[in-house]
Biopython code that builds the backbone (N, CA, C, O; Angstrom):
import numpy as np
from Bio.PDB.StructureBuilder import StructureBuilder

atoms = [
    (1, "ARG", "N", (0.969, -1.355, 0.174)),
    (1, "ARG", "CA", (0.247, -0.138, -0.321)),
    (1, "ARG", "C", (0.732, 1.247, -0.025)),
    (1, "ARG", "O", (0.207, 2.248, -0.514)),
    (2, "TYR", "N", (1.835, 1.272, 0.858)),
    (2, "TYR", "CA", (3.251, 2.197, 0.874)),
    (2, "TYR", "C", (3.408, 2.384, -0.690)),
    (2, "TYR", "O", (2.734, 3.327, -1.103)),
    (3, "LEU", "N", (3.879, 1.950, -1.320)),
    (3, "LEU", "CA", (4.389, 2.146, -2.537)),
    (3, "LEU", "C", (3.481, 2.655, -3.480)),
    (3, "LEU", "O", (3.660, 3.542, -4.314)),
    (4, "PHE", "N", (2.662, 2.100, -3.285)),
    (4, "PHE", "CA", (1.418, 2.492, -4.025)),
    (4, "PHE", "C", (0.994, 3.567, -3.652)),
    (4, "PHE", "O", (0.533, 3.996, -4.710)),
    (5, "VAL", "N", (0.782, 4.435, -2.807)),
    (5, "VAL", "CA", (0.177, 5.328, -2.517)),
    (5, "VAL", "C", (1.249, 6.698, -3.114)),
    (5, "VAL", "O", (0.954, 7.712, -3.747)),
    (6, "LEU", "N", (2.654, 6.163, -2.561)),
    (6, "LEU", "CA", (3.735, 6.963, -2.617)),
    (6, "LEU", "C", (3.914, 7.066, -4.299)),
    (6, "LEU", "O", (3.974, 8.194, -4.789)),
    (7, "PHE", "N", (3.998, 5.903, -5.158)),
    (7, "PHE", "CA", (3.752, 6.112, -6.396)),
    (7, "PHE", "C", (2.405, 7.147, -7.344)),
    (7, "PHE", "O", (2.601, 7.746, -8.401)),
    (8, "MET", "N", (1.123, 7.086, -6.580)),
    (8, "MET", "CA", (0.137, 7.943, -6.680)),
    (8, "MET", "C", (0.337, 9.288, -6.970)),
    (8, "MET", "O", (0.135, 9.849, -8.047)),
    (9, "VAL", "N", (0.939, 9.981, -5.453)),
    (9, "VAL", "CA", (1.926, 11.473, -5.133)),
    (9, "VAL", "C", (2.179, 11.471, -6.145)),
    (9, "VAL", "O", (1.448, 11.854, -7.059)),
    (10, "TYR", "N", (3.523, 10.945, -6.260)),
    (10, "TYR", "CA", (4.402, 11.370, -7.512)),
    (10, "TYR", "C", (3.917, 11.307, -8.528)),
    (10, "TYR", "O", (4.267, 12.298, -9.169)),
    (11, "SER", "N", (3.303, 10.713, -9.067)),
    (11, "SER", "CA", (2.857, 10.432, -10.886)),
    (11, "SER", "C", (1.716, 11.643, -10.973)),
    (11, "SER", "O", (1.633, 12.557, -11.795)),
    (12, "ILE", "N", (0.731, 11.275, -9.653)),
    (12, "ILE", "CA", (-0.707, 12.199, -10.489)),
    (12, "ILE", "C", (-0.371, 13.153, -9.516)),
    (12, "ILE", "O", (0.485, 13.852, -10.059)),
    (13, "GLY", "N", (-0.557, 13.548, -8.440)),
    (13, "GLY", "CA", (-0.752, 14.866, -7.214)),
    (13, "GLY", "C", (0.224, 15.536, -7.261)),
    (13, "GLY", "O", (-0.105, 16.720, -7.336)),
    (14, "TYR", "N", (1.743, 15.340, -7.256)),
    (14, "TYR", "CA", (2.578, 16.168, -7.745)),
    (14, "TYR", "C", (2.734, 17.038, -8.766)),
    (14, "TYR", "O", (2.769, 18.264, -8.667)),
    (15, "PRO", "N", (2.836, 16.325, -9.849)),
    (15, "PRO", "CA", (2.621, 17.228, -11.034)),
    (15, "PRO", "C", (1.165, 18.129, -11.543)),
    (15, "PRO", "O", (1.070, 19.065, -12.337)),
    (16, "ILE", "N", (0.199, 17.473, -10.794)),
    (16, "ILE", "CA", (-1.277, 18.349, -10.687)),
    (16, "ILE", "C", (-0.763, 19.846, -9.265)),
    (16, "ILE", "O", (-0.899, 21.069, -9.266)),
    (17, "GLY", "N", (-0.350, 19.147, -8.565)),
    (17, "GLY", "CA", (-0.078, 20.565, -8.011)),
    (17, "GLY", "C", (1.142, 21.415, -8.238)),
    (17, "GLY", "O", (1.223, 22.535, -7.735)),
    (18, "HIS", "N", (1.889, 21.008, -8.828)),
    (18, "HIS", "CA", (3.209, 22.047, -9.182)),
    (18, "HIS", "C", (2.554, 22.526, -10.671)),
    (18, "HIS", "O", (2.248, 23.711, -10.804)),
    (19, "THR", "N", (2.397, 21.805, -11.514)),
    (19, "THR", "CA", (1.673, 22.781, -12.424)),
    (19, "THR", "C", (0.596, 23.617, -12.265)),
    (19, "THR", "O", (0.408, 24.337, -13.246)),
    (20, "ALA", "N", (-0.141, 23.754, -11.394)),
    (20, "ALA", "CA", (-1.227, 25.076, -10.910)),
    (20, "ALA", "C", (-0.353, 26.012, -9.741)),
    (20, "ALA", "O", (-0.535, 27.229, -9.725)),
    (21, "VAL", "N", (0.458, 25.465, -8.917)),
    (21, "VAL", "CA", (1.425, 26.677, -8.219)),
    (21, "VAL", "C", (2.370, 27.413, -9.102)),
    (21, "VAL", "O", (2.741, 28.583, -9.003)),
    (22, "ILE", "N", (2.795, 26.219, -10.270)),
    (22, "ILE", "CA", (3.995, 27.292, -11.427)),
    (22, "ILE", "C", (3.002, 28.314, -12.187)),
    (22, "ILE", "O", (3.632, 29.329, -12.485)),
    (23, "GLY", "N", (1.527, 28.379, -12.633)),
    (23, "GLY", "CA", (0.773, 29.264, -13.491)),
    (23, "GLY", "C", (0.475, 30.454, -12.404)),
    (23, "GLY", "O", (0.351, 31.621, -12.774)),
    (24, "MET", "N", (0.369, 30.050, -11.007)),
    (24, "MET", "CA", (-0.653, 30.899, -9.807)),
    (24, "MET", "C", (1.311, 32.010, -9.625)),
    (24, "MET", "O", (1.517, 33.203, -9.405)),
    (25, "PHE", "N", (1.880, 31.325, -9.760)),
    (25, "PHE", "CA", (3.450, 32.355, -9.566)),
    (25, "PHE", "C", (3.594, 33.300, -11.111)),
    (25, "PHE", "O", (3.897, 34.491, -11.032)),
    (26, "SER", "N", (3.383, 32.738, -12.291)),
    (26, "SER", "CA", (3.776, 33.259, -13.188)),
    (26, "SER", "C", (2.583, 34.402, -13.738)),
    (26, "SER", "O", (2.799, 35.098, -14.730)),
    (27, "LYS", "N", (1.399, 34.480, -13.006)),
    (27, "LYS", "CA", (-0.046, 35.121, -12.839)),
    (27, "LYS", "C", (0.931, 36.558, -12.349)),
    (27, "LYS", "O", (1.191, 37.653, -12.847)),
    (28, "VAL", "N", (1.380, 35.586, -10.685)),
    (28, "VAL", "CA", (1.430, 36.839, -9.602)),
    (28, "VAL", "C", (3.018, 37.896, -9.854)),
    (28, "VAL", "O", (3.250, 38.994, -9.349)),
    (29, "VAL", "N", (3.952, 37.042, -10.850)),
    (29, "VAL", "CA", (5.199, 37.886, -11.616)),
    (29, "VAL", "C", (4.411, 38.804, -12.209)),
    (29, "VAL", "O", (4.439, 39.978, -11.837)),
    (30, "GLY", "N", (3.668, 38.408, -13.137)),
    (30, "GLY", "CA", (3.579, 39.780, -14.341)),
    (30, "GLY", "C", (3.669, 39.821, -15.119)),
    (30, "GLY", "O", (3.415, 38.819, -15.786)),
    (31, "ARG", "N", (4.191, 41.228, -15.856)),
    (31, "ARG", "CA", (5.360, 41.536, -16.829)),
    (31, "ARG", "C", (6.550, 41.353, -16.480)),
    (31, "ARG", "O", (7.338, 41.290, -17.424)),
    (32, "ARG", "N", (7.201, 41.185, -14.943)),
    (32, "ARG", "CA", (7.922, 41.510, -14.535)),
    (32, "ARG", "C", (9.186, 40.131, -15.427)),
    (32, "ARG", "O", (8.762, 39.379, -16.304)),
    (33, "ARG", "N", (10.342, 40.107, -15.044)),
    (33, "ARG", "CA", (11.046, 39.079, -15.849)),
    (33, "ARG", "C", (11.234, 37.833, -15.044)),
    (33, "ARG", "O", (12.091, 37.566, -14.201)),
    (34, "GLN", "N", (9.925, 36.923, -15.641)),
    (34, "GLN", "CA", (9.368, 35.783, -15.949)),
    (34, "GLN", "C", (10.624, 34.340, -15.387)),
    (34, "GLN", "O", (10.959, 33.487, -14.565)),
    (35, "GLY", "N", (10.848, 35.055, -16.683)),
    (35, "GLY", "CA", (12.267, 33.743, -16.547)),
    (35, "GLY", "C", (13.345, 33.556, -15.437)),
    (35, "GLY", "O", (13.966, 32.508, -15.259)),
    (36, "LYS", "N", (13.457, 34.431, -14.882)),
    (36, "LYS", "CA", (14.735, 34.648, -13.968)),
    (36, "LYS", "C", (13.845, 34.070, -12.782)),
    (36, "LYS", "O", (14.255, 33.211, -12.002)),
    (37, "LEU", "N", (12.338, 34.750, -12.729)),
    (37, "LEU", "CA", (11.803, 34.687, -11.498)),
    (37, "LEU", "C", (11.558, 33.151, -10.967)),
    (37, "LEU", "O", (11.882, 32.628, -9.900)),
    (38, "LEU", "N", (10.783, 32.562, -12.246)),
    (38, "LEU", "CA", (10.552, 31.066, -12.338)),
    (38, "LEU", "C", (12.184, 30.251, -12.076)),
    (38, "LEU", "O", (12.046, 29.240, -11.387)),
    (39, "GLY", "N", (13.283, 30.452, -12.394)),
    (39, "GLY", "CA", (14.080, 29.723, -12.453)),
    (39, "GLY", "C", (14.507, 29.987, -10.863)),
    (39, "GLY", "O", (14.578, 28.891, -10.308)),
    (40, "TRP", "N", (14.777, 30.943, -10.059)),
    (40, "TRP", "CA", (14.558, 31.002, -8.746)),
    (40, "TRP", "C", (13.021, 30.421, -8.265)),
    (40, "TRP", "O", (13.263, 30.361, -7.059)),
    (41, "PHE", "N", (12.331, 30.193, -8.323)),
    (41, "PHE", "CA", (11.176, 29.265, -7.977)),
    (41, "PHE", "C", (11.371, 28.555, -8.185)),
    (41, "PHE", "O", (10.845, 27.935, -7.261)),
    (42, "ALA", "N", (11.881, 27.724, -8.880)),
    (42, "ALA", "CA", (12.209, 26.162, -9.484)),
    (42, "ALA", "C", (13.707, 26.143, -8.476)),
    (42, "ALA", "O", (13.613, 25.367, -7.525)),
    (43, "SER", "N", (14.610, 26.651, -8.545)),
    (43, "SER", "CA", (15.094, 26.305, -7.258)),
    (43, "SER", "C", (14.922, 26.412, -6.047)),
    (43, "SER", "O", (15.314, 25.665, -5.151)),
    (44, "ALA", "N", (14.396, 27.240, -5.995)),
    (44, "ALA", "CA", (13.892, 26.787, -4.127)),
    (44, "ALA", "C", (13.201, 25.504, -4.226)),
    (44, "ALA", "O", (13.610, 24.602, -3.495)),
    (45, "GLY", "N", (12.074, 25.240, -5.128)),
    (45, "GLY", "CA", (11.451, 24.427, -4.917)),
    (45, "GLY", "C", (12.448, 22.998, -4.669)),
    (45, "GLY", "O", (12.149, 22.218, -3.765)),
    (46, "SER", "N", (13.373, 22.803, -5.356)),
    (46, "SER", "CA", (14.383, 21.710, -5.882)),
    (46, "SER", "C", (15.443, 21.387, -4.187)),
    (46, "SER", "O", (15.707, 20.423, -3.469)),
    (47, "PHE", "N", (15.762, 22.942, -4.234)),
    (47, "PHE", "CA", (16.447, 22.841, -2.716)),
    (47, "PHE", "C", (15.879, 22.347, -1.602)),
    (47, "PHE", "O", (16.391, 21.603, -0.765)),
    (48, "ALA", "N", (14.452, 22.940, -1.646)),
    (48, "ALA", "CA", (13.318, 22.449, -0.528)),
    (48, "ALA", "C", (13.368, 20.484, -0.328)),
    (48, "ALA", "O", (13.477, 19.834, 0.711)),
    (49, "ARG", "N", (13.260, 20.083, -1.516)),
    (49, "ARG", "CA", (13.080, 18.773, -2.148)),
    (49, "ARG", "C", (13.995, 18.170, -1.497)),
    (49, "ARG", "O", (13.801, 17.054, -1.015)),
    (50, "MET", "N", (15.569, 19.066, -1.340)),
    (50, "MET", "CA", (16.533, 18.355, -0.849)),
    (50, "MET", "C", (17.059, 17.957, 0.401)),
    (50, "MET", "O", (17.562, 16.945, 0.888)),
    (51, "ILE", "N", (16.679, 19.447, 0.854)),
    (51, "ILE", "CA", (16.532, 20.120, 2.825)),
    (51, "ILE", "C", (15.995, 19.439, 3.298)),
    (51, "ILE", "O", (16.609, 18.780, 4.137)),
    (52, "PHE", "N", (14.680, 19.168, 3.115)),
    (52, "PHE", "CA", (13.661, 18.912, 4.013)),
    (52, "PHE", "C", (13.877, 17.002, 4.255)),
    (52, "PHE", "O", (14.219, 16.571, 5.356)),
    (53, "PRO", "N", (13.659, 16.217, 3.262)),
    (53, "PRO", "CA", (13.762, 14.752, 3.912)),
    (53, "PRO", "C", (15.747, 14.587, 4.828)),
    (53, "PRO", "O", (16.133, 13.653, 5.532)),
    (54, "ILE", "N", (16.513, 15.799, 4.438)),
    (54, "ILE", "CA", (18.059, 15.518, 5.198)),
    (54, "ILE", "C", (17.113, 16.003, 6.435)),
    (54, "ILE", "O", (16.957, 15.105, 7.263)),
    (55, "MET", "N", (16.642, 16.867, 6.653)),
    (55, "MET", "CA", (16.594, 17.604, 8.057)),
    (55, "MET", "C", (15.471, 16.718, 9.110)),
    (55, "MET", "O", (15.347, 16.441, 10.303)),
    (56, "SER", "N", (14.763, 16.491, 7.785)),
    (56, "SER", "CA", (13.704, 14.986, 8.633)),
    (56, "SER", "C", (14.272, 13.919, 9.394)),
    (56, "SER", "O", (13.889, 13.472, 10.475)),
    (57, "GLY", "N", (15.102, 13.620, 8.783)),
    (57, "GLY", "CA", (15.709, 12.553, 9.206)),
    (57, "GLY", "C", (16.749, 12.553, 10.066)),
    (57, "GLY", "O", (17.071, 11.491, 10.599)),
    (58, "TYR", "N", (17.310, 13.515, 10.290)),
    (58, "TYR", "CA", (17.977, 14.511, 11.553)),
    (58, "TYR", "C", (17.428, 14.177, 12.304)),
    (58, "TYR", "O", (17.750, 13.169, 12.934)),
    (59, "VAL", "N", (16.114, 15.043, 12.624)),
    (59, "VAL", "CA", (15.307, 15.389, 13.763)),
    (59, "VAL", "C", (14.722, 14.408, 14.241)),
    (59, "VAL", "O", (14.613, 14.316, 15.464)),
    (60, "SER", "N", (14.036, 13.125, 13.119)),
    (60, "SER", "CA", (13.703, 11.836, 13.877)),
    (60, "SER", "C", (14.601, 11.376, 14.392)),
    (60, "SER", "O", (14.409, 11.059, 15.566)),
    (61, "GLN", "N", (15.852, 11.136, 13.866)),
    (61, "GLN", "CA", (16.943, 9.829, 14.591)),
    (61, "GLN", "C", (17.093, 10.561, 15.693)),
    (61, "GLN", "O", (16.883, 9.814, 16.648)),
    (62, "TYR", "N", (17.494, 12.257, 16.261)),
    (62, "TYR", "CA", (18.025, 12.767, 17.435)),
    (62, "TYR", "C", (16.675, 13.029, 18.347)),
    (62, "TYR", "O", (16.840, 12.961, 19.565)),
    (63, "GLU", "N", (15.661, 13.257, 17.967)),
    (63, "GLU", "CA", (14.765, 13.865, 18.282)),
    (63, "GLU", "C", (13.608, 13.300, 18.502)),
    (63, "GLU", "O", (12.876, 13.799, 19.356)),
    (64, "GLY", "N", (13.221, 12.213, 17.826)),
    (64, "GLY", "CA", (12.292, 11.759, 17.786)),
    (64, "GLY", "C", (10.676, 12.179, 16.611)),
    (64, "GLY", "O", (10.385, 13.121, 15.873)),
    (65, "ASN", "N", (10.106, 11.086, 16.952)),
    (65, "ASN", "CA", (8.856, 11.089, 15.627)),
    (65, "ASN", "C", (8.239, 12.215, 16.442)),
    (65, "ASN", "O", (7.955, 13.132, 15.673)),
    (66, "SER", "N", (7.940, 12.485, 17.632)),
    (66, "SER", "CA", (6.914, 13.430, 17.741)),
    (66, "SER", "C", (7.824, 14.494, 18.015)),
    (66, "SER", "O", (7.221, 15.077, 18.916)),
    (67, "ALA", "N", (9.092, 15.256, 17.790)),
    (67, "ALA", "CA", (9.327, 16.529, 17.540)),
    (67, "ALA", "C", (9.403, 16.609, 15.967)),
    (67, "ALA", "O", (9.382, 17.764, 15.542)),
    (68, "LEU", "N", (9.495, 15.509, 14.921)),
    (68, "LEU", "CA", (9.727, 15.942, 14.035)),
    (68, "LEU", "C", (8.055, 15.738, 13.268)),
    (68, "LEU", "O", (8.230, 15.720, 12.050)),
    (69, "PHE", "N", (6.746, 15.606, 13.565)),
    (69, "PHE", "CA", (5.600, 16.218, 13.195)),
    (69, "PHE", "C", (5.705, 17.523, 13.819)),
    (69, "PHE", "O", (5.812, 18.393, 12.954)),
    (70, "VAL", "N", (5.715, 17.972, 14.975)),
    (70, "VAL", "CA", (5.740, 19.131, 15.803)),
    (70, "VAL", "C", (6.881, 20.211, 14.520)),
    (70, "VAL", "O", (6.015, 21.064, 14.324)),
    (71, "VAL", "N", (7.699, 20.540, 13.911)),
    (71, "VAL", "CA", (8.472, 21.033, 13.518)),
    (71, "VAL", "C", (7.534, 20.865, 12.251)),
    (71, "VAL", "O", (7.011, 21.941, 11.963)),
    (72, "LEU", "N", (7.183, 19.861, 11.442)),
    (72, "LEU", "CA", (6.252, 19.805, 10.272)),
    (72, "LEU", "C", (4.974, 20.181, 10.445)),
    (72, "LEU", "O", (4.456, 20.145, 9.329)),
    (73, "VAL", "N", (4.172, 20.531, 11.269)),
    (73, "VAL", "CA", (2.895, 21.340, 11.721)),
    (73, "VAL", "C", (3.773, 22.945, 11.801)),
    (73, "VAL", "O", (3.233, 23.920, 11.279)),
    (74, "CYS", "N", (4.734, 23.049, 12.288)),
    (74, "CYS", "CA", (5.615, 24.444, 12.199)),
    (74, "CYS", "C", (5.574, 25.209, 11.119)),
    (74, "CYS", "O", (5.339, 26.412, 11.013)),
    (75, "VAL", "N", (5.960, 23.970, 9.902)),
    (75, "VAL", "CA", (6.056, 24.465, 8.484)),
    (75, "VAL", "C", (5.311, 24.765, 7.798)),
    (75, "VAL", "O", (5.230, 25.551, 6.854)),
    (76, "LEU", "N", (4.706, 24.100, 8.287)),
    (76, "LEU", "CA", (2.649, 24.212, 7.689)),
    (76, "LEU", "C", (2.170, 25.044, 8.022)),
    (76, "LEU", "O", (1.657, 25.971, 7.396)),
    (77, "ALA", "N", (2.275, 24.816, 9.274)),
    (77, "ALA", "CA", (1.462, 26.716, 9.781)),
    (77, "ALA", "C", (2.095, 27.753, 9.437)),
    (77, "ALA", "O", (1.320, 28.709, 9.478)),
    (78, "THR", "N", (3.164, 28.067, 9.101)),
    (78, "THR", "CA", (4.020, 29.220, 8.689)),
    (78, "THR", "C", (3.649, 29.439, 7.050)),
    (78, "THR", "O", (3.579, 30.559, 6.545)),
    (79, "SER", "N", (3.398, 28.044, 6.224)),
    (79, "SER", "CA", (2.985, 28.386, 5.251)),
    (79, "SER", "C", (1.327, 28.806, 5.026)),
    (79, "SER", "O", (0.844, 29.143, 3.946)),
    (80, "LEU", "N", (0.532, 28.687, 6.423)),
    (80, "LEU", "CA", (-0.519, 28.557, 5.937)),
    (80, "LEU", "C", (-0.729, 30.450, 6.197)),
    (80, "LEU", "O", (-1.178, 31.386, 5.536)),
    (81, "LEU", "N", (-0.212, 30.291, 7.318)),
    (81, "LEU", "CA", (-0.104, 31.553, 7.658)),
    (81, "LEU", "C", (0.514, 32.721, 6.266)),
    (81, "LEU", "O", (-0.390, 33.090, 5.516)),
    (82, "PHE", "N", (1.033, 32.920, 6.147)),
    (82, "PHE", "CA", (1.625, 33.415, 4.803)),
    (82, "PHE", "C", (0.927, 33.438, 3.544)),
    (82, "PHE", "O", (0.918, 34.280, 2.646)),
    (83, "LEU", "N", (0.397, 32.429, 3.664)),
    (83, "LEU", "CA", (-1.282, 32.348, 2.803)),
    (83, "LEU", "C", (-2.403, 33.343, 2.630)),
    (83, "LEU", "O", (-2.929, 33.853, 1.641)),
    (84, "ILE", "N", (-2.597, 33.449, 3.992)),
    (84, "ILE", "CA", (-3.920, 33.484, 4.153)),
    (84, "ILE", "C", (-3.284, 35.460, 4.469)),
    (84, "ILE", "O", (-4.044, 36.365, 4.126)),
    (85, "SER", "N", (-2.209, 35.721, 4.969)),
    (85, "SER", "CA", (-1.742, 37.127, 5.200)),
    (85, "SER", "C", (-1.921, 37.894, 3.650)),
    (85, "SER", "O", (-2.287, 39.067, 3.574)),
    (86, "TYR", "N", (-1.563, 36.937, 2.266)),
    (86, "TYR", "CA", (-1.214, 37.321, 1.146)),
    (86, "TYR", "C", (-2.207, 36.739, 0.473)),
    (86, "TYR", "O", (-2.051, 36.567, -0.736)),
    (87, "ARG", "N", (-3.406, 36.325, 1.102)),
    (87, "ARG", "CA", (-4.906, 36.015, 0.245)),
    (87, "ARG", "C", (-5.168, 37.250, -1.013)),
    (87, "ARG", "O", (-5.074, 37.039, -2.222)),
    (88, "ASP", "N", (-5.486, 38.448, -0.417)),
    (88, "ASP", "CA", (-5.916, 39.185, -0.921)),
    (88, "ASP", "C", (-5.019, 39.584, -2.469)),
    (88, "ASP", "O", (-5.571, 39.965, -3.502)),
    (89, "ILE", "N", (-3.794, 39.412, -2.316)),
    (89, "ILE", "CA", (-2.665, 39.101, -3.411)),
    (89, "ILE", "C", (-3.057, 38.860, -4.299)),
    (89, "ILE", "O", (-3.366, 39.519, -5.292)),
    (90, "LEU", "N", (-3.115, 37.303, -3.910)),
    (90, "LEU", "CA", (-3.495, 36.153, -4.590)),
    (90, "LEU", "C", (-4.537, 36.031, -5.332)),
    (90, "LEU", "O", (-4.436, 35.681, -6.508)),
    (91, "GLN", "N", (-5.876, 36.341, -4.668)),
    (91, "GLN", "CA", (-6.818, 36.573, -4.918)),
    (91, "GLN", "C", (-7.207, 37.640, -6.481)),
    (91, "GLN", "O", (-8.106, 37.506, -7.311)),
    (92, "THR", "N", (-6.063, 38.697, -6.376)),
    (92, "THR", "CA", (-5.957, 40.231, -7.555)),
    (92, "THR", "C", (-5.570, 39.502, -8.707)),
    (92, "THR", "O", (-6.167, 39.500, -9.783)),
    (93, "PHE", "N", (-4.390, 38.794, -8.381)),
    (93, "PHE", "CA", (-3.720, 38.410, -9.425)),
    (93, "PHE", "C", (-4.070, 36.791, -10.345)),
    (93, "PHE", "O", (-3.505, 36.326, -11.335)),
    (94, "SER", "N", (-5.282, 36.225, -9.481)),
    (94, "SER", "CA", (-5.483, 34.961, -10.025)),
    (94, "SER", "C", (-6.708, 35.270, -11.435)),
    (94, "SER", "O", (-6.803, 34.680, -12.511)),
    (95, "ARG", "N", (-7.440, 36.313, -10.927)),
    (95, "ARG", "CA", (-8.355, 36.833, -11.878)),
    (95, "ARG", "C", (-7.727, 37.122, -13.306)),
    (95, "ARG", "O", (-8.430, 37.575, -14.209)),
]
sb = StructureBuilder()
sb.init_structure("model")
sb.init_model(0)
sb.init_chain("A")
sb.init_seg("    ")
for serial, (resi, resn, name, xyz) in enumerate(atoms, 1):
    if name == "N":
        sb.init_residue(resn, " ", resi, " ")
    sb.init_atom(name, np.array(xyz, "f"), 0.0, 1.0, " ", f" {name:<3s}", serial, name[0])
structure = sb.get_structure()
């Protein structure tokens, strides 16, 4: 089951979600230099996909799974706070 779910996330969920985020980002960027900014955006995403698994492994190994859960909840809460605080700007550019 785990491998099937992992396959579904990376084969269906990730491409759909990533495409939507790239589209929204390009709308937010507008007429500015999109190539450079999309490059930075993609680089930041790639960097996060390298760092978060390594960080998660260290936190899990040295602090335990409960601490890892707390770290992940904090990252998610921070992301949600940014999303809520910039909601008006995102809605303006999504039209």
